[in-house]
N, C-alpha and C positions, 0 to 999 in steps of 0.2 A: 412541590408541584410536579405532577407526572405529565410529561409531554406525550400526547397521544392524539389519535384521530378517532372520531370527529372532534371539533372544537366544542368544549363544554364551558359552562359559566365560570368554573374555577380557573381554567386556563386563561380565559379572557380577562378575568379580574387580575390575575397575576401579570399579564402583559401590560395592562393599563397602569398597575401600581409600579411596575418596573420602569415605566416611561417609554416602553417600546411601542405603545399606542397612545395617541392623544385622547383626552377624555371623550370626545365625540367622534373620533376617527372610525370610519366604517371599514370592516374587514371584507375584502372582495374574494379572497381565496385563502384557504388553510388546508394544505395538501401535503402528501408524501413527496419528499424531494430526494430522488435517487433510492438505491437499494438499502443504504445504511447497514453495511455488514457488521460494523462494530457498534455503531450508535444509532439512536432514533434521530431522524432528520426530517424537519418539516419546513415547508415554504409558507411564509406569511406575506400576503400581498394586500396592501391597503390603497387608499386613494392617493397617498403621497409617497409610498415607499414599497420596496420588496426586500424582505429579509429571509435569511436562513437561520432556523433555530436548531440547535444540536444539543442533545443530552446523553450523557453516559449512564449506563446501568451497571450493577455489579456482575454483569455477565455479557458475553458477546451477543449482540442483538440477533444475528443470524443463527447462532447456535446457543440457545439459552442454557444448555447444560454445561457450557464452558465458562467458568468464572473469569472475570477480567477486572483489573483495577479501575476504580471510579475516577481516579485522578487523571486518566488519559486525556480527558477533554481539555485539561489545562496545559498538557504538553502541546496539544495542537494550537492552543492560544499562544503559548510562548514562541512556538515555531513561526507562526504567522507574523507575530510582532517583530521578530528578527528579520525575516525575509522582506517584510514591507518597508524596512528601513534602507533597503538596497535598491538602487535605481533600476537595474534590470530585473531582478527577481520580483519586485513589487508588482509587476504587470501580470503575474501568473496566479496570484492567490487572493482570496477575499480579505477584507479588513475586519477586524473584530470590533464590534460596537458595544457589546455588553458581556459581562462575565459575572455569573452567580455561583459563588463558591459553595453555598449551602445546598443548592439544587443540582450542582454539577451540570450546569447549562451555560452555553454561550450563544450569543446572537452575532451574526456577521452579515455583511452586505451580500446581496444575491448576484452571482456572476452571470445569471441568465439561464434560460432553458437550454439544455444541451444533453449530450449523451457521452458516457464513458467510452473507452476504446476496447471493450471486451469483444467487440465484433471483429477484431483483427484475427482472432484465432480461427474463425470460420470463413474469413474473407468477405464478410458482409460489409466491411469497411476497411479502408487502407489508410495508412499514414501518408500524408502529403510530403513532398520534398521539404517544405518549410517546417513541418512538424518533426520530421526526422532530424533536421538540423537543430531544432529547438531542444530536444531531449538531452543531448550531451552538453549543450551550452548551458542549460539550466543546472545540470549537475556540476559542471565546472565552476560556475559562479557560486553555487551553494557550498561546495567543498573548499573553496578558497576564502570563505568568510573567516575572519579572525574572531573566534568565539571563546571567551574565557569562562563564562558561567552558563551552563545549560544543565537542566536536571538530568540525572543519570538514567531516569526512566527505567529503572531496573526491573520493576514488576512487569512492565510490558515486554522488556527484553527477554525475561524468563519465560513468559507466555509464548513469545515468538520462537524462542530457542527450542522449546519442547516440540513445537510443530514443524520446525525446519530441520533440526539436527538429531532429534531423538525419536519421535513418534513414527515417521515414515519407515524407519529401518527396524522397528520392533517386529519380531516374527509373528507374535500373536497380540495384536493391538485392539481386537474386537471390531475392526472395520473390514468388511468383506468387499474387496475391490471388484469382485465380479458383478456387484450391483451397479457399478459404474460402467463396466465393459467386460463381457464374458471373456475369461482367460487372463484378465489382468492380475488376479490374485496369484495364480501360478507363476506368471511372469515376474511378479515382485519378489518371489522367494529367492531368486538368484541373487538379489542385492541384499535382502534381509539376512541371508546366511553367509555373506561374505565378510569375514571378520576383519580382514585388512581394510576393506572399504569402510566398515562401521567405525574402526579405530581412527581412520583418517578424518571422517566426518565429526567424530567426537572431539578430536583435537582442534579442528576448525571451530566447533561450537564453543570451546573454552576461550578461544581468541575472541569470538563474537561477544562474549559476555564482559570482556575487558573494556576499559575506557580507551577510546581512540582519540585522534587529533582533529577529526573533521566532523562538522555537523552533517548528519545524514537525514534524508527523508524517512528512510527505514522501511518503506513499502512501495518502492518506485516501479510499479507495474501498470498495465493498461487500465485497471479498475481505479487507479488514483489520478488518471488523466481524463479531463473532459474537454469536449469540443463545443464551444459556444460561438456565437456570431463574431465575437472579437478575437477568436483564436483559441489555441490550446491553453488549458489551465491546469494547475497541479493542486490537488486537494488531499485531505485525509492523512495528515502527517502525525497521527497519534502514536506511531512507532518510532518517532524521531529520537535520535541519540547521537552521542559523540562516538565515532567508530572509524572503521576502515573505509576510505573512499571506494575501494574495490568492491565493497558489499553492494552499495547502491548501483554501481555500474554493472556488477555481476547479475543482479536481479533484472535489470533492464535487458541485458543481452540474452539471458536465459529465456525471457518471455518472448523476445523476438525470434529466437530459435524455435520455440514451441508454436509460434504462429507461422512458421515456415517462411520467414522473411528471407529475401534474397541475401545470400552470404556476402555479396559485395556491399550491400547496404549496411550490414552489421560491421563489416570491416571499415567502412567509411566513418561510422559513428565512433568506433574505437580510435581511428586515426585523428578524428577531429578533437577527441578528448586528450589523447596522449600528445598531440602537438603542443599543448599548453600545460600539461601536468604529467609528471612521471607516475607510473603505476608499477606495483609488484605483479608481474604477469602470472606467476605461479598462484599467488593468492587470488587474483581475479578469476582464473580458471577454476579454482576450487569452489569459489562462491557461485560461479555459473553452474557447475555440475550439481552442487548441493541443492540449489533452487530448482533445477529441472527435476531431480529425483523427488524432491519434496512435493512438487506439483503433480508428478505422474503417479506416485504411489502413496501419497499422504492424504490427510483429511481434507486439506484445502484444494479441492478439485476445481478445474477450469473447464469451460465449454470448448474443449479442444476438438478439432476436426482431424484427428489422427487415427489411423488404423492400429490394430494391436501390433502389427509388424513395425510400423513407424515408431510407435512408442518403445518397442524393444530396441530398435536401432538408436533412438535418442537416449534411452537410459544407458545403453552401453557407452555411448559417447560421454555421457555425464560421469559415469564411473571412471572412465579413463581421464577425464579432466581433473577429477578429484585425486586419483592415485598417481597419475603420471602426467602432471600438468605441463 
């Protein structure tokens, strides 16, 4: 069954046979739910319930030319089942209702209509004080879970590894950054030709591929947080894996820096986390710098409200964090 819009008879038949719809239950809405960068995501509203249907394809939904492992949808399922057994974490993610291994599809409860936090880059939205406190608290609780068995998710890690640690620093990767912002391609060559920087990132990438001790969300950035009536929620953990706690926190801090968040706010987040858990500061800085460079000069671009000069300054800071953390 191919999950797609609009609803067709084959999809409706599937939903009824799967027990997600009662025999005579009327469908009130069948619509796109969010951007669905990695997967196809549909909202199903009936007279009695509201569900989110999510299906993985053998490619990245937003970039169909990029292959992606089909099993990622079940990593998300495994992650949700773990966090939903934790008193605090269970308040931030949906509960899985249905899992179809053959069709690489899951159904989960609907957290409600909301928006992600991508607007923080352009200042169209801001994080509230409660949300700012929630982010490190969520990661603390997640990283302190005692997990003995979680899939290595190596296929997704390798996909992410290419786009974080390899592709951005390729001199000739076929992606013209001037299409994003005039002058960005020339700016990027300073980093793409820096052998010491590339070697440092390569070494960090090897560490990323190793198995670590903490369960990570794996993509803890504003696109994975949504604001609904009941508060901030955390979604899209298809990149989840056992790794360095510094990676999740580094991604968070990197995106706050790119959103020009007040440095004092960033320091407060770090202090809130480190007050309860020790961190390798050098490793944290390296992950922060690598994520910044990846987003400035890699394929996974963001709607950043930064001038070329601001990007240059931030990229210099990132390079320093990587080489002289």
